[in-house]
Each structure stands twice: as C-alpha cells, then as structure tokens.
N, C-alpha and C positions, 0 to 999 in steps of 0.2 A: 538627834534628840526627839525627842517624843513631845509631842505638845499636843495635849485633850483640853477639851474643849466643849461646850454645851453652842448650841445654836441658837446664843443670843442674839441682839439684834445689830450690837457691836460688834462682835466676834465674829459674824460675818459681812460685816458692811464693806464697800467695794475699795477704799484705803486700805483695812485689814487685809483684806483677799489680794491686792496689787502687792502689798509687802509680804506678805508670806507665801507669795507665791512666789517672790523672787528668792526668798530665803530655803523656799523646798528642794530647791536646782542642789544646792551646797548640801546641809546638814540636816534641815528640818523634815518632822514628818507628822503631820500633823490628821490627831484623828478624833472626829468629830460626834461626842454625845449626843443622844436624844434630848428634845427641847421635856421639860417637866419630866426628870429623872434624877432630881439629888439625891439619891440610891447608890448615882454612880460614881457620885462624885462628893464624898459627905465632908472632905478637908475646906473646898468652897462654901461650903454651910458655913462653916466653924471658922473659918476665916473670917468672913463677911460678916459673920455676929459679934465675932472682936470686936473688929472695926467698928460696927457704928456702937456698941456699949464701951470701949475705952477710948474712942476717938471723938465719934459725931453725938451722944446722947449727951442733951443738956450745952450744949456749945452753941454758941453763935459764930462763925466765919465771915470775914466783911467782904472777903471776895473768894472764888474758886478755887483760885491759884493757891490762896492761906490753906484752906481744905486739901486741896491735895498736898500739898509742903509737909503738911503734918501729917496726912494718912504715909504719906513715904516716909517720913522720918522714923514712925511709929515701924513701920515694918522693916529699916534696916535695922535699927533694934530687936525687934523682936523675930527677928530672921537673921539675922547678922550677916544681911545683903552687902555684898560689895568686901567680902573676904577674898571670894573666889574669882578663878578665873572664867570669862565667858564668851564664850566666843562672837568674835567680832570686836574685841576690845583691844585696844594695844598699850 
C-alpha cells in the first residue's frame, strides 16, 4: 500500500515516524510530498474544506473528544469507512 502525505509536523513527528517505520517493513510504502504544494494533493484540500464546512463551522464542541468523534462519524458516512478489510484488522 502507498501512503502519500505532506511534511506537516504531525505527519513527521517522532511517534508517527516510529509507527510508520514499523509498518514499512511489511506492507507500507510512504511517499512524502513537498511542503506548500497543495496542487499535488487536491483531494486533501477538498476533504478538509468539507469537514470544516459540514462538521466544524458554527458549532461548539465541549471537548476535543466530542469533535473527533463527530468528524470520525462524518467520514464513516461520507466515505463508507469500515465496509472494507484493512490490513491488520481481524
């Protein structure tokens, strides 16, 4: 599997690097896109804009956990996540 990502600080943090390096041994190939190049990943921009307008705009969440849960539910419905087998699931 290929994982494309920009070099945002959370994509290259120590904990992320350790996890990704462990996965790369068996099944994952990571390709980093350059910073400040949204034209190389137009889908991220589109999805982020939809999340902001459909889930976050004009709403108040009492906790970060509530916001994360709401975003996760939104993505589950929008992209039918969970219907397909992902490597590592049992």
